[in-house]
N, C-alpha and C positions, 0 to 999 in steps of 0.2 A: 426390730429391735426386741431384745429380751427385757421384760419388766418383772419386778418382784412386788407382791403385795401380800399383806396379811389378812387371812380371812377371819370370821367371827369366832373360830375355834382356836385362834392364834397360830394357825398353820401358816408358813411362808410358801406361797405359791409363785412359781416362775412361768412365764407364758409369753408368747409373741404379742406384742403391742403395736397398734390395737388389734385385739383378736377379730379374725375374719370368718371364723366358723365356730359358732357357738351351740352347744346342746343345753337345753334347760330341763332339769328334772323336777320342777316345782310349778304348779299352775299359776299361783300369784306372782312368782317372780317372772314367769313367761309373759304375763300380762304387763309387767313392768318394763320388760325389754321392748315390747311393742310400743308402750307409751314414750319410751326414750328414743324410739325411732330406728330400731335394729333389725328392720325388715329383712335386708340382704343377709345380714351376719348370722341370724338365727337359723340353723340348718335342721335341727331336731328338737321335738317336744314330746311329751308324754301324752298318752290317750285321755288323761284327765285335764289337759290343758284347753279348756273350752273357750277361753277368752284370749284373744279376739276370735271371733267365729271364722274369719277367713284364714288365719293361721291353722285353726283346728281343722279346717277342711283341706288345706294344702300343704302344710308342712309335714315332713316325714315323722311318723310316731315311732317311739323307741321302746314301747312297753308302758308299764304303769310306774307309779312313782315308787313302789316296792317291789315291782317286777321288771326292772330294767333289762332289756335285751342287750347284753354287754356287746355281743358281736355287731348288732346293729348300730350301736354307737361308734364302735371302731371303724365300721366301713364308712362313716361319714367324715372321719379324719379330722375331729374337732381340735381346734387349738385352745378351747376352754370349755369346761363343763361347769355349770352353775347348779349347786344342789343345796340341800338343807339337812341338818342333823337329825330332826324329827321325822320329816316326811320321807326320807330315803333311808335304805338299809345300809349299815356300816360296811358289810362284807361286799356289797355291790359297789359302794363308793371306792372301797380299797382296790377292787378289780379295775375300776376305771383309772385310778391313780397310777396303775402299772403301765399305762400307755399314754395318758394325757393329763393335763393340769386340771385340778378340781378345786373350785372355790365354794367353801361351805358357809351358809348362813346358820345362825343359831338365835332364834327370836323368842322372846318371852314378853317383851313390852312394846308399846308404841315407840319408845325411844330406841330400842334395838332395831325396829322395822326402819325408822328414819336413818340410822347409821347404816343399815344394809343398803338403802336406796342410794345414799351418797356413794357408799363403796363401789357399788355396781356402776354408777355413773362414772367413777374415776377409772375402774379396769376396763371399760368399754370405750373410753374417751368421749363420754357425753356428760361431763360434769355440769355443764351449764343447764341442760334440761333437768338433770337430777336435782340440782340446787333449787330450780323453780318449783319442782314438784314438791320437794321437802317443805318449802315455804308455804305452798298452798295447804298441804296437810296440817302443818303447825297451825296456821291461821284458823282452819277449820275446827280443830280440836280446842283451840282457845275460845271459840264461840259456842262450844258445846255447854249446855246448862244441866249438870248432873242432879240427880235427886239429893235432898239434903236430910233425907230420913234413912233409916236402916232398914230397907226393905229386904226380908228374907227370901232369897231368890236361888233357884237351881236351874242349870242349863243342861238339857240333855242332848246328847250327840248320837246315842244308839238305842236300839231296842233289841230285847231277846238275847241277852240281858240288857236292861237299862244301863247306860253309862253316862256319867256326868262329867262336866269339866271341873277339875280340881285345882290344886295348887301347881306352880311352875308351868302354866299354860298361857299362851297368847290370849285364848278366850277368857281366862280369868281376869287378866289385866283390862280386857275390853268391858268386861262387867264392871270392873272398878271404875273405868272412865265414865260409865253411866251412874255411878253412885249406888249400884246394886250391892247387897251383901251376900256373897256366895256362901250358901250353908255347908257346901263341900270343900271349902277352902283349906281346911286342915288336912285333907287327903290328897295324896300325890297323884299328879297327872289325870288319868281318867278312870276313876274308880267304878266298878260294877256295883250297882245299887238295886235294892228290891223295892216293891211297892210299900212295904212296911217302912222302910228308910224314909221314903218320901212322905208318908203319913205322920211319922214321928218327928219330922224335921220343922214342924210349925211353919210351913211354906206360905208366903203371901203371894209369890209370883213364881210361876214355872214357865220356862223358855223352851220351846221345842224347836231344834234346828232342822232346816231343810237339807243339811249335809253333815257328816257322810250318810247318816240314815235320813231318807226322805219323809220326816215327819209331816203329817197333813191333818186336815180338819177332823178326820174320823179319830186320830189319835188324841186330839184335844178332848173330844167327846168320851172316849174311853177313860181317859185319866180324870176327867171332871167328875166321873161317878164316884171315884174313890178319894177325891180331893175337892169336896164341894164348896169349900170356903176359900180355895186358892184360884187367883186369876191365872189362867193358862193361855199362852199366846204363841202361835207358830212365828218363827222369825227367820230371816235370811242368813243362812250359815256363812255365806261368803262375806257378809258385813262384819261378822265376829271373828273370822279365822283367816282370812285373805290379808296378807300383810305387805303387799305391793302397792301399785298405783291405785288400786281399788279404795285405799284409805281416803282418797279425796272425796269420796261418796259417803264415807261412813258417818261424820258428823250430822249431816242432814238426816240421815236414816235414823240415827239414834235420837236426835230431837224429836222427830215424828213419833218414834216408839216410846219415848218418855212422855210425850204429850198424851198418848193413849193410856199410859200407866196411871198418869196423874188425874185423869178425868174418869177413870173407872170406879 
């Protein structure tokens, strides 16, 4: 049967229901499809869809999130492609839309992510599992104990140049969930910043993400030299930026992180 659903960009998407051949263009949504039990239905993923490992090893890869091999997707004859406004390129999404249905997510907050999970449960005929997952995530975040102080914080995602998470990003909302005050919250998306910007921001906490740039301990030491009064911590980027089923793990990770911050 043909089903119609509205994606998070308010597009009406018509597709065969339930879909039997799904291509996922977003790592966190690929992991969600696995959690929902769509082993047979998912036929294509990106080279960045590293969770679960068995899918990463065995599923056909169709390029990167921003370098989708359109002909590889076409050859898989999907009856549904699941993509994201930020992580995928508009022109590539439009090329895919010319021959198959594309459902797009658009996520800035945890609430957006929960809505996406519920919607993907509906369009894949896995509403019950999606509902259980949403409940677990809600309960986890309800048990999160954020900071009750305005800790001036920056979250770096890139080096050369340094880039930070700013406004209108899912990462910014996750910082808010922790009770951190993002010093770059007034700047849109992912502003490029200098070491001078960091020094003048009166930072109390600097978080260095493991992705997309793989910040490590040596980068902590480099930055500590120019920010001697700032607490600098490497953090798991997946916990701050993956908005699928990995959200189940996030509250415990955040509580542990906040415990480290409080005791420093």
